[in-house]
C-alpha positions, -999 to 999 in steps of 0.1 A, spaced: -80 281 426 -92 316 423 -123 305 405 -131 280 432 -128 306 459 -152 329 440 -178 301 439 -172 294 476 -177 330 485 -209 332 465 -224 300 481 -213 312 516 -231 345 510 -263 328 498 -263 301 525 -253 321 556 -245 356 546 -280 371 543 -297 390 570 -331 372 568 -354 396 587 -391 388 595 -404 410 567 -381 391 544 -395 358 556 -431 370 550 -423 384 515 -405 351 508 -435 330 518 -459 351 498 -437 352 467 -431 314 466 -468 308 472 -478 330 443 -452 314 420 -464 279 430 -501 288 424 -492 301 390 -476 268 381 -506 250 393 -532 272 376 -518 280 342 -526 250 319 -492 251 301 -475 239 333 -499 210 339 -482 177 345 -447 192 344 -418 196 368 -430 232 375 -464 221 387 -447 195 409 -436 224 430 -471 224 445 -473 187 449 -439 173 460 -412 185 484 -380 190 464 -384 227 459 -395 233 496 -364 215 508 -344 242 491 -366 270 504 -363 257 540 -325 252 539 -321 287 525 -340 300 556 -321 278 581 -287 287 567 -294 324 571 -305 322 608 -281 328 637 -297 304 662 -315 270 659 -346 284 676 -347 313 651 -344 288 622 -372 267 636 -396 296 642 -390 313 608 -392 281 588 -424 272 606 -440 306 599 -428 305 563 -447 272 557 -477 284 578 -481 313 554 -471 298 521 -490 265 520 -525 277 528 -520 307 505 -512 284 476 -546 267 480 -564 300 486 -551 314 453 -563 284 434 -599 284 447 -613 308 421 -598 288 393 -607 252 405 -639 233 400 -635 221 435 -636 256 449 -630 256 487 -629 218 486 -593 222 476 -584 227 512 -591 190 519 -555 184 504 -540 209 528 -541 184 557 -509 167 544 -490 200 541 -503 211 576 -487 180 591 -455 188 573 -457 224 585 -458 213 621 -429 190 615 -408 219 601 -403 233 636 -383 204 650 -368 196 616 -355 232 612 -342 233 647 -321 202 641 -314 212 605 -297 244 615 -267 224 627 -257 216 591 -240 250 593 -213 233 614 -199 217 582 -187 186 599 -198 149 602 -229 160 621 -238 180 590 -237 148 569 -258 129 595 -285 157 594 -283 160 556 -288 123 551 -326 122 552 -327 151 528 -303 134 504 -324 103 506 -356 122 498 -340 140 469 -324 109 456 -357 90 457 -375 118 439 -347 120 413 -350 83 407 -388 85 401 -383 115 378 -356 98 358 -378 67 354 -406 89 342 -383 107 318 -370 75 303 -406 63 296 -418 96 282 -389 120 276 -385 148 287 -413 142 313 -400 154 347 -364 156 335 -362 191 351 -372 176 384 -344 150 381 -318 176 373 -330 199 401 -328 172 427 -294 160 417 -281 196 416 -294 201 451 -276 171 464 -243 183 449 -249 218 461 -255 208 498 -225 185 498 -204 214 485 -217 241 508 -222 222 541 -191 200 541 -154 209 541 -136 176 540 -134 155 508 -142 124 529 -175 139 540 -185 148 505 -177 112 493 -198 97 521 -227 120 511 -223 108 475 -221 72 485 -253 76 506 -271 91 476 -258 64 451 -267 36 476 -303 50 478 -306 52 440 -293 17 436 -317 2 462 -347 20 446 -336 10 411 -332 -27 419 -359 -31 446 -387 -54 433 -415 -32 419 -448 -41 436 -477 -20 426 -506 -12 449 -538 -31 445 -556 -9 420 -588 -15 401 -609 8 380 -642 7 361 -639 18 326 -669 28 303 -664 13 268 -670 32 236 -701 12 230 -729 26 252 -746 -8 253 -730 -43 256 -750 -75 252 -746 -108 271 -726 -121 241 -699 -95 244 -664 -109 249 -631 -93 259 -596 -104 248 -564 -92 266 -530 -94 249 -511 -98 282 -532 -110 311 -501 -108 334 -503 -70 332 -539 -67 342 -570 -88 347 -598 -73 326 -635 -84 327 -669 -72 316 -694 -61 342 -731 -58 335 -750 -54 303 -770 -27 285 -768 8 299 -750 -6 330 -722 -22 311 -686 -14 321 -651 -29 321 -634 -39 353 -596 -36 352 -574 -50 380 -537 -41 377 -511 -68 383 -478 -54 370 -463 -23 357 -463 -23 319 -485 -19 289 -509 -41 270 -539 -40 247 -574 -54 249 -604 -56 226 -641 -58 232 -661 -77 206 -699 -74 205 -726 -76 178 -700 -77 150 -681 -47 162 -646 -45 177 -634 -19 201 -596 -17 206 -578 -1 236 -543 5 249 -537 1 286 -506 15 304 -499 9 341 -472 30 357 -466 51 387 -467 88 395 -436 107 408 -449 101 443 -450 64 437 -488 59 434 -500 35 407 -519 50 378 -536 37 347 -539 53 313 -565 39 288 -566 52 253 -585 41 222 -563 23 197 -561 40 163 
């Protein structure tokens, strides 16, 4: 019992017991921006849960709730959260400019985060009321629980296919769900409803029919020149439709994705055989992606 009270005192201090001044908000915004930029710039973090901090929203949900919980009024929460995002998001792109081949062109991706920044004002105003720790808190938390549950499901699926890919993201999202239910609810019934909402979302996502987007790519084969006699053989045509396009220096392979999965295909031309592996999956955000590798 004593141990539980210690945990409760710590969480109440972190989410509600900090005097979050304006200088603190600015330092907080700059600090998170620098950390995110490092994760995006340093090659060792590429395609990891850490780099996702600059691409998906799970970390920023935590940052926003931390601000909201330490504000005394809903309007204060709205303004400070808005300013936090208004500083941090463009700064992330600015710090990447010298290290990216796109240069200032990186800011074309800021549009998405600018829209989210605008939405943080009304979202934080409403979100402040999770501090009431009642059924209203559960209602307000529900969209965040759904977002985190969906991200966790995608990360778990990715980790199962290529362990430990994004396993940190999965653990981070699940930990947030449990943390918010512990901190912002007091009755056991409220916590159970929150868990049921999360489990229901995970179940729906897991069993919902997986339909991929209409995706097609042109792939340049190993052979720089293909003749009119070139043929292509696909192991599983249900995964993708693969055809040859053009001849000579204009030759390429057209791949049209049908289902998630993997298959192999070979190109035969002038007595030579070129073998490839094709894997069709989805990113953590749900977009379809193709990976083509030369078969050893």
